[in-house]
C-alpha distance (Angstrom), angle and dihedral (degrees) to the residues before:
residue distance angle dihedral
V1 . . .
E2 3.82 . .
L3 3.80 89.8 .
H4 3.78 90.9 50.9
S5 3.80 102.3 34.4
G6 3.78 119.4 128.5
T7 3.78 139.8 72.1
Y8 3.78 119.9 -47.8
R9 3.80 121.5 -162.8
V10 3.79 121.2 -153.1
Y11 3.82 116.6 -163.0
L12 3.78 119.5 -150.9
S13 3.79 122.7 -146.4
T14 3.76 138.7 158.8
S15 3.78 129.4 -131.5
N16 3.79 91.9 -117.4
N17 3.85 94.7 44.4
L18 3.80 95.1 -115.9
A19 3.79 112.5 177.0
F20 3.81 120.1 -109.7
C21 3.78 118.8 -129.1
S22 3.79 92.1 -134.1
V23 3.81 138.3 1.2
N24 3.79 114.4 -14.8
Y25 3.79 97.5 -151.3
I26 3.80 141.3 62.9
D27 3.80 125.3 -147.3
Y28 3.80 118.5 -144.9
T29 3.80 122.1 -174.4
L30 3.81 124.6 -154.7
L31 3.78 113.0 -162.1
D32 3.77 126.8 -153.4
V33 3.79 99.8 -118.8
G34 3.81 94.3 -176.9
Q35 3.77 125.2 -150.0
P36 3.82 117.2 -21.6
N37 3.82 112.8 -103.8
A38 3.81 118.2 -151.6
G39 3.80 93.4 173.7
E40 3.79 126.2 -118.3
D41 3.78 130.8 -56.0
T42 3.79 107.5 -94.0
T43 3.80 143.5 168.8
Q44 3.78 130.0 -147.4
A45 3.80 131.3 178.7
F46 3.79 123.7 -142.5
C47 3.78 131.9 -173.5
H48 3.77 105.3 -113.7
T49 3.78 101.6 -113.5
N50 3.80 100.1 145.7
Q51 3.78 94.8 -97.7
T52 3.77 139.4 146.1
I53 3.80 117.0 -111.9
D54 3.80 120.9 -159.6
L55 3.80 101.6 -146.6
F56 3.81 90.9 -148.1
S57 3.82 86.7 63.4
V58 3.81 88.4 64.3
F59 3.81 89.1 60.0
D60 3.81 91.0 43.3
S61 3.82 94.7 50.0
Q62 3.82 89.7 54.1
S63 3.84 95.2 41.2
I64 3.81 92.2 -117.1
A65 3.82 113.8 162.3
Y66 3.81 117.1 -133.0
D67 3.81 141.7 157.4
L68 3.80 119.4 -112.2
E69 3.80 100.4 -139.6
G70 3.83 97.0 84.8
T71 3.77 136.1 99.1
W72 3.79 131.7 -122.7
T73 3.80 124.4 -132.9
D74 3.81 125.8 -166.0
L75 3.82 100.9 -133.7
D76 3.81 91.9 -169.6
G77 3.81 94.9 50.7
T78 3.81 95.3 -128.6
G79 3.79 92.8 151.9
A80 3.82 87.2 -136.8
L81 3.84 97.1 107.5
N82 3.80 119.3 99.6
G83 3.82 110.9 176.7
S84 3.79 102.3 -50.4
V85 3.82 96.1 -22.6
F86 3.83 121.5 101.7
D87 3.82 110.4 -160.4
T88 3.81 107.9 -154.7
N89 3.81 94.7 -170.4
G90 3.80 106.4 124.7
I91 3.82 92.7 5.2
A92 3.81 117.5 128.2
L93 3.80 124.5 -122.9
G94 3.78 110.7 -86.7
T95 3.78 146.8 84.0
Y96 3.81 122.1 -52.0
T97 3.80 128.6 -173.6
F98 3.78 130.7 -152.8
E99 3.78 130.6 -174.5
Y100 3.80 122.4 -142.5
F101 3.82 110.9 -159.6
I102 3.80 131.6 -174.9
G103 3.80 123.2 -178.4
G104 3.76 130.6 178.9
C105 3.78 147.4 135.2
N106 3.79 91.8 -62.1
G107 3.80 95.8 52.1
S108 3.76 132.7 -88.9
D109 3.79 140.9 -81.4
Q110 3.77 135.2 -164.3
S111 3.77 137.8 -172.7
I112 3.78 134.8 -171.2
V113 3.80 121.5 -131.6
T114 3.79 114.7 -163.7
I115 3.79 119.1 -160.3
I116 3.80 119.4 -164.1
L117 3.80 115.1 -160.4
S118 3.82 109.3 -159.1
E119 3.76 130.4 -179.0
E120 3.77 115.6 -89.8
P121 3.82 108.5 -106.2
T122 3.77 115.9 -113.6
Q123 3.78 121.8 -128.1
P124 3.83 107.9 -92.6
V125 3.79 117.1 -118.8
V126 3.80 122.1 -152.1
E127 3.83 113.0 -130.5
A128 3.78 115.2 -110.7
F129 3.81 115.0 -99.2
D130 3.79 135.9 -170.9
A131 3.77 120.8 -101.8
I132 3.77 114.1 -87.8
C133 3.76 134.1 -161.0
P134 3.81 124.8 -124.7
G135 3.80 111.0 -79.0
E136 3.81 94.9 24.4
D137 3.80 120.4 119.8
L138 3.79 116.8 -98.0
E139 3.77 127.0 -160.0
L140 3.81 120.4 -168.7
S141 3.81 122.2 -166.3
I142 3.79 136.7 179.3
D143 3.80 111.7 -113.0
G144 3.82 108.8 -123.5
A145 3.80 94.2 -2.2
N146 3.80 114.5 -156.7
A147 3.83 112.8 -131.3
Q148 3.83 89.7 -146.8
Y149 3.83 91.5 64.2
T150 3.78 129.8 74.6
Y151 3.79 113.2 -138.7
T152 3.80 116.8 -155.6
W153 3.81 118.9 -169.8
T154 3.81 123.9 -162.5
L155 3.81 112.2 -161.0
P156 3.83 125.5 -150.2
N157 3.84 89.6 -104.6
G158 3.84 90.9 55.9
N159 3.82 96.2 -105.6
I160 3.80 114.8 139.8
Y161 3.80 126.0 -145.4
V162 3.78 127.6 -173.6
G163 3.80 119.9 -152.0
A164 3.78 141.6 60.7
T165 3.82 91.8 -78.8
V166 3.81 132.5 49.9
P167 3.83 115.6 -156.1
């Protein structure tokens, strides 16, 4: 297209030279659309809350440029993709991959979007502790701490501790 981009004018005439009531030509413009852009390969994690995820929003949230004329393919065959929308209702926790493909006169491009569905974290509960008097040592711990989570404590004096227990 780049070689042929520009405005083309088509003149209309009749074999018996009849006059036209208005303009006797039509302008048609061909634009140089450049190479197709399917964005970049990217990964995003979501808490599995039975939601719908528009895969274009993954590009948008990471400021990835892309063209809109492509098609999405569910590489894992979940059957949960409709256009660009991945419906996670009834889908198990795990990693899912989708291809975005654009083809045209100037070639083609594809990107892979990986969606990780993780369990929704539960609200941490501090283990019960006996009453203490002022000046005594206090130790706080998360009841049933999950090793996959990072617990960050902020104390009244502004100190920060990381871990399931605060000495």
